[in-house]
C-alpha positions as CSV (number, residue, x, y, z in Angstrom):
1,M,139.4,97.3,155.2
2,W,136.0,97.0,156.9
3,G,134.3,100.3,157.5
4,M,137.2,102.5,156.2
5,S,137.7,103.9,152.7
6,S,141.4,104.3,152.8
7,P,144.4,104.9,155.2
8,K,144.3,108.6,154.4
9,D,140.9,108.8,156.3
10,I,142.8,108.1,159.5
11,S,144.9,111.3,159.3
12,G,142.4,113.6,157.6
13,P,141.3,117.0,158.9
14,V,138.3,115.5,160.7
15,P,139.4,113.3,163.6
16,G,138.3,109.7,163.0
17,A,136.6,110.3,159.7
18,G,135.7,106.9,158.2
19,R,136.6,105.2,161.4
20,E,135.0,101.8,162.2
21,T,132.3,101.9,164.7
22,L,130.6,99.3,167.0
23,G,127.2,98.0,165.9
24,S,125.4,98.3,169.2
25,R,125.5,99.7,172.8
26,L,125.4,96.2,174.1
27,G,128.5,95.4,172.1
28,F,130.3,98.5,173.6
29,I,129.4,97.6,177.2
30,L,130.3,93.9,176.8
31,L,133.6,94.8,175.1
32,S,134.5,97.3,177.7
33,A,133.5,94.9,180.5
34,G,135.4,92.1,178.8
35,C,138.5,94.2,179.0
36,A,138.0,94.9,182.7
37,I,136.9,91.4,183.6
38,G,139.9,89.2,183.8
39,L,141.9,86.8,186.0
40,G,142.2,89.3,188.8
41,N,138.4,89.2,189.3
42,V,138.6,85.5,190.0
43,W,141.9,84.6,191.7
44,R,142.6,87.9,193.5
45,F,139.3,89.5,194.5
46,P,137.8,86.5,196.4
47,W,141.1,85.9,198.3
48,L,141.3,89.6,199.2
49,V,137.7,89.6,200.5
50,G,138.4,86.5,202.7
51,Q,141.6,88.0,204.1
52,N,140.2,91.5,204.8
53,G,137.0,91.2,206.6
54,G,134.5,89.7,204.2
55,A,131.6,92.1,203.4
56,V,133.5,95.0,205.1
57,F,136.1,94.8,202.4
58,V,133.4,94.5,199.7
59,M,131.8,97.7,200.9
60,L,135.1,99.5,201.0
61,Y,135.8,98.2,197.5
62,L,132.5,99.6,196.2
63,V,133.2,103.0,197.7
64,F,136.7,103.2,196.1
65,L,135.2,102.1,192.7
66,L,133.0,105.2,192.9
67,L,135.8,107.4,194.0
68,L,138.6,106.1,191.7
69,G,137.5,103.7,189.0
70,I,134.4,105.4,187.6
71,P,136.0,108.9,187.2
72,V,139.1,107.6,185.4
73,M,137.0,105.3,183.2
74,T,134.8,108.2,182.2
75,M,137.9,110.2,181.3
76,E,139.2,107.4,179.1
77,F,135.9,107.0,177.3
78,A,135.7,110.8,176.8
79,M,139.2,111.1,175.4
80,G,138.6,108.2,173.0
81,R,135.2,109.5,171.8
82,A,136.3,113.1,171.3
83,S,139.5,112.3,169.5
84,R,138.3,109.3,167.4
85,R,141.9,108.1,167.6
86,S,143.8,105.3,169.2
87,P,145.8,106.1,172.4
88,L,148.8,106.6,170.1
89,R,147.4,109.8,168.7
90,M,144.7,110.6,171.3
91,L,146.4,113.2,173.5
92,G,148.0,114.9,170.5
93,T,144.7,115.3,168.8
94,L,142.9,116.7,171.9
95,A,145.8,119.1,172.8
96,P,147.4,120.1,169.5
97,G,150.6,122.1,169.8
98,K,151.2,121.0,173.5
99,R,154.4,119.0,173.1
100,L,154.3,118.1,176.8
101,W,152.0,115.2,175.9
102,S,153.8,113.9,172.8
103,W,155.6,111.0,174.5
104,H,152.5,109.5,175.9
105,G,151.5,107.5,172.8
106,A,154.7,105.5,172.6
107,V,154.6,104.6,176.3
108,C,151.0,103.5,176.0
109,F,151.9,101.3,173.0
110,A,154.7,99.7,175.0
111,A,152.4,99.2,178.1
112,N,149.8,97.3,176.1
113,Y,152.4,95.0,174.6
114,L,153.9,94.4,178.1
115,L,150.5,93.4,179.4
116,M,150.0,90.9,176.6
117,M,153.5,89.5,176.9
118,F,152.5,87.7,180.1
119,Y,148.7,87.6,179.9
120,T,148.8,85.5,176.8
121,T,150.9,82.9,178.6
122,V,148.5,82.8,181.6
123,C,145.5,82.5,179.2
124,G,147.3,79.6,177.7
125,W,147.4,77.9,181.1
126,M,143.6,78.2,181.3
127,V,143.3,76.5,177.9
128,L,145.6,73.7,179.0
129,Y,143.7,73.1,182.2
130,F,140.4,73.1,180.3
131,A,141.9,70.3,178.2
132,K,143.1,68.5,181.3
133,F,139.6,68.4,182.8
134,V,137.9,67.4,179.5
135,T,140.3,64.5,179.1
136,G,140.2,63.5,182.7
137,Q,144.0,63.9,183.2
138,L,143.5,65.3,186.8
139,S,140.8,62.8,187.8
140,G,141.8,60.6,190.8
141,L,144.9,62.6,191.7
142,D,145.6,63.5,195.3
143,S,146.7,66.9,196.5
144,A,150.3,66.2,195.8
145,G,149.5,64.8,192.4
146,V,147.6,67.9,191.4
147,G,150.4,70.1,192.5
148,A,152.9,68.0,190.6
149,A,150.8,68.3,187.5
150,F,150.9,72.1,187.6
151,G,154.7,72.0,188.1
152,A,155.1,69.6,185.2
153,M,153.0,71.9,182.9
154,L,155.2,74.9,183.8
155,G,158.3,72.8,183.2
156,D,157.3,71.9,179.6
157,P,158.5,74.7,177.3
158,V,157.0,73.3,174.1
159,L,153.6,72.9,175.7
160,L,153.5,76.4,177.1
161,C,154.7,78.0,173.9
162,I,152.0,76.1,171.8
163,A,149.3,77.2,174.2
164,M,150.5,80.8,174.2
165,A,150.7,80.8,170.4
166,L,147.2,79.4,170.1
167,V,145.9,82.3,172.2
168,V,147.8,84.9,170.2
169,V,147.0,83.5,166.7
170,S,143.3,83.0,167.6
171,G,143.0,86.5,169.0
172,F,144.4,88.2,165.9
173,F,142.5,85.9,163.6
174,I,139.2,87.1,165.2
175,L,140.4,90.7,165.1
176,S,141.3,90.4,161.4
177,M,137.6,89.7,160.6
178,G,136.7,93.3,161.4
179,L,135.5,95.3,164.4
180,R,131.8,94.3,164.1
181,A,132.1,91.0,162.2
182,G,135.0,89.7,164.4
183,L,135.6,91.4,167.7
184,E,132.1,92.6,168.6
185,R,130.2,89.5,167.4
186,F,132.6,87.1,169.1
187,T,132.8,89.0,172.3
188,K,129.0,89.3,172.6
189,V,128.6,85.5,172.4
190,M,131.6,84.8,174.7
191,M,130.6,87.2,177.4
192,L,127.0,86.1,177.5
193,L,128.2,82.5,177.8
194,L,130.6,83.5,180.5
195,L,127.9,85.2,182.6
196,A,125.6,82.2,182.1
197,M,128.2,79.7,183.2
198,M,129.1,81.8,186.2
199,L,125.6,81.7,187.4
200,V,125.3,78.0,187.0
201,L,128.6,77.4,188.8
202,A,127.6,79.8,191.6
203,V,124.2,78.1,192.2
204,N,125.9,74.7,192.3
205,S,128.5,75.9,194.8
206,C,125.9,77.6,197.1
207,F,123.8,74.5,197.4
208,L,126.7,72.2,198.3
209,S,126.6,70.6,201.8
210,G,128.6,72.9,203.9
211,G,128.6,75.7,201.3
212,S,126.6,78.0,203.5
213,D,129.5,78.4,205.8
214,G,131.5,79.7,202.8
215,I,128.8,82.2,202.0
216,K,128.7,83.5,205.6
217,F,132.5,83.9,205.6
218,Y,132.4,85.7,202.3
219,L,129.5,88.1,202.7
220,R,128.7,88.5,206.4
221,P,130.5,91.6,207.8
222,D,133.1,90.5,210.3
223,F,134.5,93.6,212.0
224,H,136.8,91.6,214.2
225,R,138.5,90.2,211.1
226,F,138.6,93.7,209.7
227,L,140.1,95.2,212.8
228,H,142.7,92.4,213.2
229,A,143.6,91.8,209.6
230,D,147.3,91.6,208.7
231,G,148.5,95.2,208.7
232,G,145.3,96.5,210.4
233,P,142.3,98.4,209.0
234,G,144.6,100.8,207.1
235,R,146.0,97.9,205.2
236,V,142.5,96.6,204.4
237,C,141.5,100.1,203.1
238,L,144.7,100.2,200.9
239,N,143.9,96.7,199.6
240,A,140.4,97.7,198.7
241,M,141.7,100.9,197.0
242,N,144.2,98.9,195.0
243,Q,141.7,96.3,193.9
244,A,139.1,98.9,192.9
245,F,141.8,100.7,190.8
246,F,143.4,97.8,189.1
247,T,140.3,95.7,188.4
248,L,139.2,98.0,185.6
249,S,142.5,98.0,183.6
250,L,142.6,101.8,183.6
251,G,145.6,103.9,182.6
252,I,146.9,102.4,179.3
253,G,144.1,103.4,177.0
254,S,142.3,100.0,176.9
255,M,139.0,101.7,177.6
256,A,139.7,104.8,175.5
257,I,139.9,102.7,172.3
258,F,136.3,101.6,172.7
259,G,135.2,105.1,173.4
260,S,136.6,106.0,170.0
261,Y,134.2,103.5,168.4
262,I,130.9,104.7,169.9
263,G,128.4,107.4,169.1
264,K,127.1,110.4,171.0
265,E,123.7,108.9,172.1
266,R,124.7,108.2,175.7
267,S,126.6,110.2,178.4
268,L,129.8,108.6,179.4
269,L,129.4,108.7,183.2
270,G,126.4,106.4,182.8
271,E,128.3,104.0,180.5
272,S,131.1,103.9,183.0
273,L,128.6,102.9,185.7
274,H,127.2,100.1,183.6
275,V,130.7,98.6,182.8
276,T,131.8,98.9,186.5
277,L,128.6,97.2,187.7
278,L,129.1,94.3,185.3
279,D,132.8,94.0,186.3
280,T,131.8,94.0,190.0
281,F,129.1,91.5,189.5
282,V,131.6,89.0,188.0
283,A,134.0,89.5,190.8
284,I,131.4,89.0,193.5
285,V,129.9,85.9,191.8
286,A,133.4,84.5,191.4
287,G,133.5,84.5,195.2
288,L,130.2,82.7,195.4
289,I,131.7,80.0,193.2
290,I,135.0,79.6,195.1
291,F,134.2,80.1,198.8
292,P,131.2,77.7,199.2
293,A,133.1,75.0,197.3
294,C,136.3,75.5,199.3
295,F,134.4,75.3,202.6
296,A,132.5,72.2,201.5
297,Y,135.5,70.3,200.4
298,N,138.7,72.0,201.5
299,G,138.1,73.2,205.0
300,G,137.7,76.8,204.0
301,E,141.3,77.1,202.7
302,T,141.5,79.0,199.5
303,G,145.1,80.2,199.0
304,A,146.0,82.9,196.6
305,G,147.4,83.6,193.1
306,P,148.1,80.7,190.7
307,G,147.8,78.2,193.6
308,L,144.1,78.9,194.1
309,I,143.3,78.3,190.4
310,F,145.6,75.5,189.5
311,V,146.0,73.5,192.7
312,T,143.3,74.3,195.3
313,L,140.3,74.3,193.0
314,P,141.3,71.2,191.0
315,N,141.6,69.4,194.4
316,V,138.1,70.7,195.3
317,F,136.6,69.5,191.9
318,N,138.2,66.1,192.4
319,A,136.5,65.7,195.7
320,M,133.1,67.0,194.4
321,P,130.5,64.7,192.8
322,G,130.5,65.4,189.1
323,G,133.7,67.4,189.7
324,R,135.1,66.7,186.2
325,L,132.1,68.4,184.6
326,W,132.2,71.4,187.1
327,G,135.9,71.7,186.6
328,T,135.5,71.7,182.8
329,M,132.9,74.4,183.1
330,F,135.0,76.5,185.4
331,F,138.0,76.5,183.1
332,I,135.9,77.3,180.1
333,F,134.7,80.3,182.1
334,M,138.3,81.2,183.1
335,T,139.4,80.9,179.5
336,F,136.7,83.2,178.4
337,A,137.5,85.7,181.1
338,A,141.2,85.8,180.1
339,F,140.5,85.7,176.4
340,S,138.1,88.6,176.5
341,T,140.9,90.8,177.9
342,V,143.3,89.5,175.3
343,L,141.0,90.5,172.5
344,A,140.3,93.9,174.0
345,V,144.0,94.8,174.6
346,C,145.1,93.4,171.2
347,E,142.4,95.6,169.5
348,N,144.1,98.5,171.2
349,I,147.5,97.4,169.9
350,L,146.0,96.9,166.5
351,A,144.4,100.3,166.4
352,M,147.6,102.0,167.4
353,T,149.5,100.1,164.7
354,M,146.9,101.2,162.1
355,D,147.1,104.8,163.3
356,R,150.9,104.8,163.0
357,T,151.4,103.0,159.7
358,G,148.1,103.4,157.7
359,W,148.2,99.6,157.1
360,S,144.9,97.7,156.6
361,R,143.5,95.7,159.5
362,Q,144.7,92.4,158.0
363,Q,148.2,93.7,157.4
364,S,148.4,95.1,160.9
365,C,147.0,91.8,162.4
366,A,149.8,89.8,160.7
367,A,152.5,92.2,161.9
368,C,151.2,92.5,165.5
369,C,150.7,88.7,165.8
370,G,154.2,88.0,164.7
371,L,155.7,90.6,167.0
372,L,153.6,89.5,170.0
373,L,154.6,85.8,169.5
374,L,158.3,86.8,169.8
375,L,157.8,89.2,172.7
376,S,155.7,86.6,174.7
377,L,158.5,83.9,174.6
378,P,160.5,85.1,177.6
379,C,157.4,84.7,179.9
380,A,156.5,81.3,178.5
381,L,160.1,80.1,178.8
382,G,160.7,81.8,182.1
383,F,159.4,78.8,184.1
384,N,161.7,76.2,182.3
385,M,164.4,77.1,179.8
386,L,165.0,80.5,181.3
387,S,164.2,79.6,184.9
388,D,167.7,80.6,186.0
389,V,167.1,84.2,185.0
390,H,165.6,86.3,187.8
391,P,165.0,89.8,186.6
392,L,163.9,91.1,190.0
393,G,166.1,88.9,192.1
394,A,165.2,86.1,194.4
395,D,163.0,83.6,192.5
396,S,161.4,86.1,190.2
397,T,160.5,85.3,186.6
398,F,159.8,87.3,183.5
399,L,156.1,87.2,184.4
400,D,156.9,89.0,187.7
401,L,158.9,91.7,185.9
402,E,156.3,92.3,183.2
403,D,153.4,92.2,185.8
404,F,155.3,94.7,188.0
405,L,155.9,97.1,185.1
406,V,152.2,97.0,184.1
407,S,150.4,96.8,187.5
408,N,152.7,99.0,189.6
409,V,153.9,101.5,187.0
410,A,151.9,101.7,183.8
411,L,148.4,101.5,185.2
412,P,148.6,103.9,188.1
413,G,151.0,106.2,186.2
414,G,148.8,106.3,183.2
415,A,145.7,107.0,185.2
416,L,147.4,109.8,187.0
417,L,148.4,111.3,183.7
418,F,144.8,111.0,182.3
419,A,143.3,112.7,185.4
420,I,145.7,115.6,185.1
421,F,145.3,115.9,181.3
422,C,141.5,116.0,181.6
423,C,141.2,118.5,184.4
424,H,143.8,121.1,183.8
425,R,144.3,123.8,181.2
426,F,147.8,122.7,180.2
427,G,146.2,119.5,179.0
428,W,142.7,119.0,177.5
429,G,141.0,120.9,180.3
430,W,137.9,120.3,182.5
431,D,135.5,122.2,180.3
432,A,136.3,120.2,177.2
433,F,136.2,116.9,179.1
434,A,132.9,117.6,180.8
435,A,131.3,118.8,177.6
436,E,132.3,115.5,175.8
437,A,131.3,113.3,178.8
438,N,127.9,114.9,179.1
439,V,126.8,114.5,175.4
440,G,123.9,112.1,175.2
441,R,121.2,110.7,177.6
442,G,122.2,109.6,181.1
443,P,124.0,110.8,184.3
444,K,126.1,113.9,183.8
445,V,129.4,115.1,185.1
446,R,128.6,118.0,187.5
447,P,130.5,121.2,188.2
448,W,130.9,120.3,191.9
449,M,132.9,117.2,190.8
450,R,135.7,119.4,189.4
451,L,137.6,120.1,192.6
452,Y,137.8,116.4,193.5
453,C,138.7,115.3,189.9
454,A,141.3,118.0,189.5
455,W,143.1,117.7,192.9
456,G,141.7,114.9,195.1
457,L,141.7,112.2,192.5
458,P,145.3,112.7,191.3
459,C,146.5,112.8,195.0
460,V,144.7,109.4,195.7
461,I,146.1,107.8,192.6
462,L,149.6,109.1,193.4
463,A,149.3,107.6,196.9
464,V,148.2,104.2,195.4
465,F,151.2,104.5,193.0
466,L,153.8,105.2,195.7
467,L,152.4,102.8,198.3
468,G,152.2,100.1,195.7
469,L,155.9,100.6,194.8
470,R,156.9,100.6,198.5
471,D,155.0,97.4,199.3
472,F,156.4,95.7,196.2
473,F,160.0,96.4,197.1
474,T,159.7,95.8,200.8
475,S,158.0,92.4,200.2
């Protein structure tokens, strides 16, 4: 196994002795950002900005990133680096003998699988739409035709299962090559290409005739829209808080695993700032791709959710000169954004499996790949063969159930637990957390932050948790 002498090194007296490590700081930042950068940056963030006051929402979002996202991310990195273990063993290593935390590893393991059970299917949709644009299958279709094409894709169980399987098998094949030779090397190339393609797409959209109206709508503060948004200013603030919290994929150990692979050269608050800035850059540039194009060719209508990506934007590309090329580039970018998250979360699953079993990386990849293929079937079949099954009532699908359990339960619940664990004596404790976070060059966690992190942060996360549950069930 690459970088490890034997399974016994995992459970030796020195935490993480012989553990694989990343080859560079750039690799760590791009891997962590790749985990955070996902489909929510593209089809959720721009729509929320448009519906909640444009630049006013962006400013609120940035404030809540500082208040919520960066502290919890720093905690995840610190727990991972100090323990040198996967989330399965992380809390037990940092707080030995405190059985209060013994259940966390199993829940974290299940949450990572739950996320991949629907995310791999949606990533498969991106692959299929990339193929549709490359082959010209959507060229010349009117709005109804594009909508029908999306419906036909969802109704084809064989096609969806093949696309999902391609994502799962490709992901674990890359991971089987090793942390540096596989995951780090592939993610570096993919993320750099993703950022380059985003810039090209954004420049093209911003120079479209009529695109300037989209830029004004997106980035010019409109306090009238803010004050009169659906649900009022309070709802806008809650939406900004939710997006800041969920965009970074915090709470299930997806960031902690990369903390366990890095050295002590840099302080972790500074690394959290860099990852958050990169994630925010992608979200904002995604809006510069979508809004100018929609204003130029779709009257400013964007829509939300899957409809934005698979119906609205294909219609926009069909109306645009050279739209087949731009559509192809867009869905390459979307595939990379989704696949970067698949790789990061599957690495977390893989690390937890190796920690639990002592198997080699290749053995663990084979076992995890087979299990994830089976567990992902309900989501892939939920739109066709299992379309009569509604886990949450109404017209809900398995995707809705799995997304609810991850987004509304596991992420906020896990982040709340991490904040409590890192700041209180019955967990790891503030002094141990701050000491680990401050090792290395860069910005430091300061003593005056303790009161907020120990009491204010958990209260805000709990509010997000409870309000999210209320909104979900009332809607």
